[in-house]
N, C-alpha and C positions, 0 to 999 in steps of 0.2 A: 558744138555740142548741138546733137538735136534735137533738142526744144526750144532751143533757139528759130524757130520758122520765121520768115517772114509776118504768119499770119498774127503768131504768136507775139512778136516783138510790135506789132503794131496797136494789137489789144491794148497792152501796157499802155506805151504812146498813147494813146486814145483817151483813156483811166486819168491820165496825167491831164493833157491837154482839155478836158471835161472840166476837171477838179478848176486849173487857171480862168476857163471861160465861166462856169457858176460862180466863181470866186469872183471877179472883175464885175460880172451882171449883179449881184447882191450889192456890189458899192462901196465902197468908204465906213461910209455911217454906219452900217447893214454891226447890230450887235453881235457881240462875242458867242452868243448860242447860234445866232446864225448863223456865224464864219466856221463854230468849229460845226454843224450839219454839214457844210459842203465837205470836209473835211472825212468826216466821218461815213458819209457817203460814196469818198473813191475806195476810202479802208473795204464798204464793201463790195466794192466792185472788185477789188481786187483780191481780196478773200475767194468771190466768187469763183473769181480766173481761175485760184489755188484749186479748188476744189476739181476743177473738171483737168485739170494740168497740173497737180503737185510736184513737181521732179522739175516744175518750171523756177521755182525763188528756192537758190542755195544757200548757203551764210553766208558769201559774196555780197551778193542779189540783196538778200535783205536788209543789210546793212546801210547797202546805199540805196534801195527805196524807201527806207527808211529815213535817213540822211536827209533825202533829195525832201521829200516831206516837208521835215521840218524846216529847212530850207526855206521855202513856200510860204510855211506860216510865217517866221520868224520876217519874210518879205514884207508882207501884209500886216504885221503888227502885233502878229498871233506868239504868247509867252508859250513856248515848246521845251520847258525846262524837264527834264527827268525825274520821278520818282525815286523812290530809294529802289524798284526793283529794274532800274534804269527806264524805265519805259516813259518817254510823254505823253501827254495828254492827245499828242496827234498819233501817234500810233498805237497808244494801248489798246485797242479794239483788232490788232492783229491777229490773223488762226498763222499765220505761217511762219 
C-alpha cells in the first residue's frame, strides 16, 4: 500500500528505537513515573505522525503497534493491564 513508503516505515521504526534507547538510558532503578514518561513521549510522536499521515495506521497496524508498546513495557517491568475500556496505561494517550 502506498502509505508504507520507506520514509514512513523508517519514521515508525525511529520512534520505537528512540523509545527503547530512552528506556535503557533511564535505567532499571528509574521511578515508574519516569518509565511512563518515556512511553508517553513515544505515543505523542506516534500521534504526531498519524496527524501528518492519517492513513498510515489502519486497524491491524494499530493493534500491532499497541501490542508492541505493551510488550516493550512488560519487558521492563511496567504493568500494562487493560482498563474496562480495553486500553492500557501505555496506549491510553493514542489518538489513532
